[in-house]
C-alpha positions as CSV (number, residue, x, y, z in Angstrom):
1,M,-23.1,-0.8,-21.2
2,K,-21.4,0.1,-24.4
3,E,-17.9,-0.5,-25.8
4,N,-15.5,2.4,-25.1
5,E,-17.8,3.9,-22.5
6,L,-16.6,4.8,-19.0
7,V,-19.3,5.1,-16.4
8,L,-19.2,7.2,-13.2
9,G,-21.8,7.2,-10.4
10,L,-22.1,9.0,-7.0
11,Q,-24.3,8.5,-4.0
12,T,-24.2,9.5,-0.3
13,D,-25.4,8.4,3.0
14,K,-27.9,11.3,3.2
15,A,-28.7,13.9,0.5
16,G,-28.4,17.1,2.4
17,V,-26.4,19.6,4.4
18,T,-27.4,22.4,6.8
19,K,-26.7,26.0,7.8
20,E,-26.7,25.1,11.4
21,G,-23.3,23.4,11.6
22,P,-20.8,21.2,9.9
23,V,-22.0,17.7,8.7
24,E,-20.2,14.6,7.8
25,R,-21.2,12.8,4.6
26,V,-20.1,9.4,3.4
27,V,-19.8,9.3,-0.4
28,E,-19.6,6.2,-2.6
29,I,-18.1,6.6,-6.0
30,E,-18.4,3.9,-8.6
31,I,-16.3,3.8,-11.7
32,Q,-17.1,1.1,-14.3
33,A,-14.6,0.3,-17.1
34,P,-15.7,-0.2,-20.7
35,V,-16.6,-3.6,-22.1
36,A,-13.8,-5.1,-24.2
37,K,-14.4,-4.8,-28.0
38,D,-13.3,-8.3,-28.6
39,A,-13.1,-10.8,-25.7
40,D,-11.0,-13.2,-27.8
41,Q,-8.2,-10.6,-28.4
42,R,-6.1,-8.8,-25.9
43,Q,-3.3,-6.2,-25.9
44,P,0.3,-7.5,-25.8
45,L,1.7,-8.1,-22.3
46,N,5.0,-6.5,-21.3
47,L,6.1,-8.3,-18.2
48,A,9.1,-8.7,-15.9
49,L,9.4,-11.7,-13.6
50,V,11.4,-10.8,-10.5
51,L,12.5,-13.9,-8.7
52,D,13.9,-13.9,-5.1
53,R,16.7,-16.5,-4.8
54,S,18.1,-15.2,-1.5
55,G,19.1,-17.6,1.4
56,S,15.7,-17.2,3.1
57,M,14.1,-18.7,0.0
58,H,15.8,-22.1,0.4
59,G,13.9,-25.3,0.0
60,D,10.2,-25.3,-0.9
61,R,10.0,-21.5,-1.2
62,L,12.4,-21.3,-4.1
63,E,10.9,-24.4,-5.8
64,F,7.4,-22.9,-5.5
65,A,8.6,-19.6,-7.0
66,K,10.4,-21.3,-9.9
67,L,7.3,-23.4,-10.7
68,A,5.2,-20.2,-10.7
69,A,7.7,-18.5,-13.0
70,L,7.7,-21.5,-15.4
71,H,3.9,-21.3,-15.4
72,V,4.0,-17.6,-16.4
73,A,6.3,-18.4,-19.3
74,D,3.9,-21.0,-20.6
75,L,0.9,-18.6,-20.5
76,L,2.5,-15.9,-22.7
77,E,2.1,-15.7,-26.5
78,D,4.5,-14.8,-29.3
79,D,3.7,-11.1,-29.2
80,D,4.1,-10.8,-25.4
81,H,7.4,-9.7,-24.0
82,L,9.1,-11.1,-20.8
83,A,12.2,-10.1,-18.9
84,V,13.5,-12.2,-16.0
85,I,15.4,-10.8,-13.1
86,I,16.9,-12.9,-10.2
87,Y,18.4,-11.4,-7.1
88,D,19.9,-12.2,-3.7
89,D,22.4,-9.5,-2.5
90,E,23.2,-9.0,-6.1
91,V,20.9,-8.4,-9.0
92,M,21.2,-10.3,-12.3
93,A,19.2,-10.2,-15.6
94,L,18.5,-13.8,-16.4
95,S,16.9,-12.6,-19.6
96,E,16.5,-9.2,-21.2
97,S,13.0,-8.4,-22.4
98,V,12.3,-10.6,-25.4
99,P,9.2,-11.7,-27.4
100,M,8.0,-15.1,-26.1
101,T,8.7,-17.1,-29.2
102,P,9.0,-20.9,-28.7
103,A,12.8,-20.6,-28.8
104,N,12.9,-17.8,-26.2
105,R,10.4,-19.7,-24.0
106,R,12.5,-22.8,-24.0
107,R,15.7,-20.9,-23.2
108,I,14.1,-18.9,-20.3
109,K,12.5,-22.0,-18.8
110,E,15.8,-23.9,-18.9
111,Q,17.5,-20.9,-17.2
112,L,14.8,-20.8,-14.5
113,R,15.2,-24.5,-13.7
114,N,18.9,-23.9,-12.9
115,V,18.4,-21.0,-10.4
116,Q,19.9,-21.7,-7.0
117,C,19.7,-20.0,-3.6
118,G,22.3,-17.3,-2.8
119,G,22.9,-14.7,0.0
120,S,21.1,-11.7,1.3
121,T,17.9,-10.1,0.0
122,N,18.2,-7.0,-2.2
123,L,14.4,-6.9,-3.0
124,S,14.4,-3.3,-4.0
125,G,17.3,-3.7,-6.4
126,G,15.7,-6.7,-8.1
127,W,12.3,-5.2,-8.3
128,L,13.5,-1.8,-9.7
129,A,15.6,-3.6,-12.3
130,G,12.5,-5.4,-13.4
131,C,10.6,-2.1,-13.6
132,Q,13.4,-0.6,-15.8
133,M,13.1,-3.6,-18.2
134,V,9.4,-3.1,-18.5
135,A,9.8,0.7,-19.0
136,R,12.3,0.2,-21.8
137,Q,9.9,-2.1,-23.7
138,A,6.6,-0.2,-22.9
139,Q,4.5,0.8,-25.9
140,E,1.2,2.7,-26.1
141,N,-0.8,-0.5,-26.6
142,T,1.1,-2.8,-24.1
143,I,0.0,-3.8,-20.6
144,N,3.0,-3.2,-18.4
145,R,3.5,-5.1,-15.1
146,V,6.2,-6.5,-12.8
147,L,5.5,-9.8,-11.1
148,L,7.5,-10.0,-7.9
149,L,7.9,-13.5,-6.3
150,S,9.5,-13.3,-2.9
151,D,9.1,-13.9,0.8
152,G,9.6,-10.2,1.3
153,Q,12.4,-10.5,3.8
154,A,14.3,-7.5,2.5
155,N,17.6,-6.8,4.3
156,V,19.7,-5.0,1.6
157,G,19.0,-1.8,-0.3
158,I,15.6,-0.2,0.4
159,T,14.0,-2.2,3.2
160,D,11.3,0.2,4.6
161,P,7.8,-0.8,3.3
162,E,6.6,2.8,3.1
163,E,9.5,3.9,1.0
164,L,9.0,1.0,-1.3
165,A,5.3,1.8,-1.5
166,V,6.2,5.4,-2.6
167,H,8.3,4.1,-5.4
168,A,5.6,1.6,-6.4
169,R,3.0,4.4,-6.5
170,E,5.2,6.6,-8.6
171,L,6.0,3.8,-11.1
172,A,2.2,2.9,-11.3
173,S,1.5,6.6,-12.1
174,R,3.8,6.1,-15.1
175,G,1.9,3.0,-16.3
176,I,4.1,0.3,-14.7
177,A,2.1,-1.7,-12.2
178,T,3.4,-4.3,-9.7
179,S,1.7,-7.5,-8.6
180,T,3.3,-9.4,-5.7
181,F,3.4,-13.1,-4.8
182,G,4.2,-14.1,-1.3
183,V,5.8,-17.5,-1.3
184,G,5.6,-20.0,1.6
185,L,4.6,-19.4,5.2
186,G,6.0,-16.6,7.2
187,F,6.6,-14.1,4.4
188,N,6.4,-10.4,5.0
189,E,2.8,-9.8,4.2
190,Q,2.8,-6.1,5.1
191,L,5.6,-5.3,2.6
192,M,4.3,-7.4,-0.2
193,E,0.7,-6.2,0.2
194,T,1.7,-2.6,0.5
195,M,3.8,-2.7,-2.7
196,S,0.9,-4.3,-4.7
197,N,-1.7,-1.9,-3.3
198,Q,0.3,1.2,-4.1
199,G,1.6,-0.3,-7.3
200,Q,-2.0,-0.7,-8.6
201,G,-1.5,-4.5,-9.0
202,N,-2.6,-7.5,-7.0
203,F,-1.3,-9.5,-4.0
204,Y,-1.3,-13.2,-3.8
205,F,-0.1,-15.9,-1.4
206,I,1.4,-19.1,-2.9
207,E,1.2,-21.7,-0.1
208,S,1.5,-24.8,-2.3
209,P,2.2,-25.7,-6.0
210,T,-1.4,-26.7,-6.5
211,E,-2.5,-23.1,-6.1
212,I,-0.2,-21.7,-8.9
213,P,-2.6,-22.3,-11.9
214,V,-5.5,-20.7,-10.1
215,I,-3.5,-17.7,-8.9
216,F,-2.1,-16.9,-12.3
217,A,-5.4,-17.6,-14.1
218,S,-6.8,-14.8,-12.0
219,E,-3.9,-12.5,-12.7
220,F,-3.9,-13.1,-16.4
221,K,-7.6,-12.8,-16.7
222,E,-7.3,-9.2,-15.4
223,L,-4.2,-8.5,-17.6
224,S,-5.8,-9.8,-20.7
225,A,-9.0,-7.8,-20.3
226,I,-7.8,-4.3,-19.4
227,T,-9.9,-1.7,-21.2
228,A,-9.1,1.4,-19.2
229,K,-5.5,2.5,-18.4
230,E,-4.2,5.4,-16.3
231,V,-7.6,5.9,-14.7
232,E,-7.7,9.1,-12.7
233,L,-10.6,10.4,-10.6
234,R,-11.0,14.1,-9.9
235,L,-13.2,15.5,-7.2
236,E,-14.4,19.0,-6.5
237,L,-15.9,19.4,-3.0
238,P,-17.9,22.3,-1.6
239,A,-15.8,25.3,-0.4
240,G,-14.1,24.6,2.9
241,A,-14.9,20.9,2.9
242,T,-12.2,18.3,3.9
243,C,-12.3,14.6,3.3
244,K,-10.7,11.3,4.2
245,V,-10.3,8.8,1.3
246,Y,-10.5,5.1,2.2
247,G,-8.9,2.1,0.5
248,G,-5.2,3.2,0.6
249,Y,-5.5,5.5,-2.4
250,H,-2.8,8.2,-2.8
251,T,-4.3,11.6,-3.3
252,R,-3.0,15.0,-4.5
253,K,-4.4,18.5,-4.9
254,K,-4.7,20.1,-8.3
255,G,-6.2,23.6,-7.8
256,K,-9.6,23.1,-6.3
257,M,-9.7,19.4,-7.2
258,L,-8.7,16.4,-5.3
259,V,-7.0,13.9,-7.7
260,I,-7.0,10.1,-7.1
261,P,-5.0,7.8,-9.4
262,V,-6.9,4.5,-9.8
263,G,-4.7,2.6,-12.2
264,S,-5.9,0.1,-14.8
265,M,-9.3,-1.5,-14.9
266,Y,-10.4,-4.6,-16.8
267,S,-13.5,-5.1,-19.0
268,G,-16.8,-4.2,-17.3
269,K,-15.1,-4.0,-13.8
270,S,-16.6,-1.7,-11.2
271,Q,-14.3,0.1,-8.8
272,M,-15.8,1.5,-5.6
273,I,-14.1,4.4,-3.8
274,Y,-15.3,5.7,-0.5
275,L,-14.7,9.0,1.2
276,K,-15.9,10.8,4.3
277,A,-16.4,14.5,3.7
278,T,-16.7,17.1,6.5
279,I,-18.8,20.0,5.0
280,P,-18.9,23.3,6.9
281,A,-22.2,25.1,7.7
282,A,-23.7,26.1,4.4
283,A,-23.6,29.9,3.8
284,S,-26.6,29.8,1.3
285,D,-30.1,28.4,1.3
286,T,-29.8,26.6,-2.1
287,T,-27.7,23.6,-2.9
288,L,-24.1,22.5,-2.6
289,A,-22.6,20.0,-4.9
290,I,-19.9,17.3,-5.0
291,K,-18.6,17.1,-8.6
292,A,-16.6,14.2,-10.0
293,S,-14.9,13.4,-13.3
294,V,-12.9,10.4,-14.4
295,Y,-10.4,10.2,-17.2
296,A,-8.6,7.1,-18.7
297,R,-7.0,5.7,-21.8
298,G,-8.9,3.1,-23.8
299,E,-7.8,-0.1,-25.5
300,E,-6.4,1.9,-28.5
301,G,-5.0,4.7,-26.4
302,Q,-8.0,7.0,-26.9
303,L,-9.2,9.4,-24.2
304,L,-12.1,8.2,-22.2
305,E,-14.0,10.4,-19.8
306,A,-17.2,10.7,-17.7
307,A,-18.6,13.1,-15.2
308,A,-21.2,13.1,-12.4
309,E,-22.6,15.5,-9.8
310,L,-24.1,14.9,-6.4
311,A,-26.5,17.7,-5.3
312,L,-26.8,18.3,-1.6
313,P,-29.8,20.5,-0.7
314,V,-29.4,22.9,2.2
315,L,-31.9,21.9,4.8
316,A,-32.9,22.8,8.4
317,K,-31.2,20.4,10.8
318,A,-34.5,19.0,11.9
319,D,-35.4,18.2,8.3
320,L,-32.0,16.7,7.6
321,D,-32.3,14.4,10.6
322,K,-35.6,13.0,9.2
323,I,-34.0,11.7,6.0
324,V,-33.6,7.9,6.1
325,P,-29.9,7.0,5.6
326,N,-28.9,5.0,2.6
327,L,-28.4,1.8,4.5
328,P,-27.2,-0.5,1.7
329,M,-24.4,1.9,0.9
330,M,-23.5,2.4,4.6
331,Q,-23.3,-1.3,5.1
332,R,-20.8,-1.6,2.2
333,F,-18.8,1.3,3.6
334,S,-18.8,-0.1,7.2
335,V,-17.2,-3.3,5.9
336,L,-14.3,-1.3,4.4
337,E,-14.0,1.0,7.4
338,L,-13.8,-2.0,9.8
339,A,-11.2,-3.7,7.5
340,E,-9.0,-0.6,7.5
341,A,-9.3,-0.3,11.3
342,A,-8.3,-4.0,11.7
343,K,-5.3,-3.4,9.4
344,A,-4.2,-0.3,11.4
345,A,-4.6,-2.2,14.6
346,L,-2.5,-5.1,13.3
347,E,0.3,-2.8,12.4
348,L,0.2,-1.2,15.8
349,E,0.5,-4.6,17.4
350,R,3.5,-5.4,15.3
351,Q,5.1,-2.3,16.7
352,G,4.3,-3.4,20.2
353,R,1.7,-0.6,20.7
354,Y,-1.0,-2.9,22.1
355,K,-3.1,-0.4,23.9
356,E,-3.4,1.8,20.8
357,A,-4.2,-1.2,18.7
358,S,-7.0,-2.2,21.1
359,S,-8.3,1.4,21.1
360,T,-8.3,1.6,17.3
361,L,-10.5,-1.6,17.0
362,Y,-12.8,-0.5,19.8
363,Q,-13.5,2.9,18.2
364,S,-14.2,1.3,14.9
365,V,-17.0,-0.9,16.2
366,N,-18.6,1.7,18.5
């Protein structure tokens, strides 16, 4: 694979459709990011640390979060920018976005050490303030991300996970991603994971201080090697086809195309996207096609693009039935499908809908 080259591939469970009725095809889409031009250099980071200091964070939780924040400050370089927001029921900018010179690093670390617990939890207010700080400092060549450290027990401001997810998705579409760090046992995993998934960031669980270096090594490895930003996949399905996209991706229609924002990708990374398409009975005896294209911005802001097409010959149903399924691909898809069913069942259980939860899991394995 070459520098500045975006790669796109498509495959399906069976290469074919029929005139004799609708068929369901599982499609695997693989996007691979370019390899970094220089592994020893990276784009400047533009980060905001958002630290929960509400009453529910008392004791070890706040201490773990402060240790994590101090670790982040030590990882940044002079041309990186960092803002620090702390919140309980009120939101306060501990530090505006500043370059991480030695003097600024010392000042921010001293301020972090002095943070104490407060009152209620205005998670949305603190997080959105961090997003605003990042937005003000964002440049064409910066990697922009908010790091939210919290137990996720929001009780002031926006508290609904789905509403927060909508905001995270919208901000990610503008180039501001969110990674979340659940602190201590008993944190609100659904809220924190939903925000990171829709915010095109990562989700972590900080159970003890010994895990902090490993967790942030993983986060900074990705941040320092991003080679494709604002990645967007566009799909054109056969006329009349409908589809379900797996993996929690937000989708929108643009004319005949289905658009899927993917976010940022780091050097050489492959991102797999799965969909299940229901294709109506073919009206011709030739071939139908699923067309895909992907667009992104490279390390220097340049446009990257790639395209691929999946040909589906129109066959008699008897001939289509004889085709051996793509078993390796279907095994990969089955793992994802089962994981999504388990997640849906867990959410139904949390709502007290136990029979529906059991039915969801049963259908996924039968």
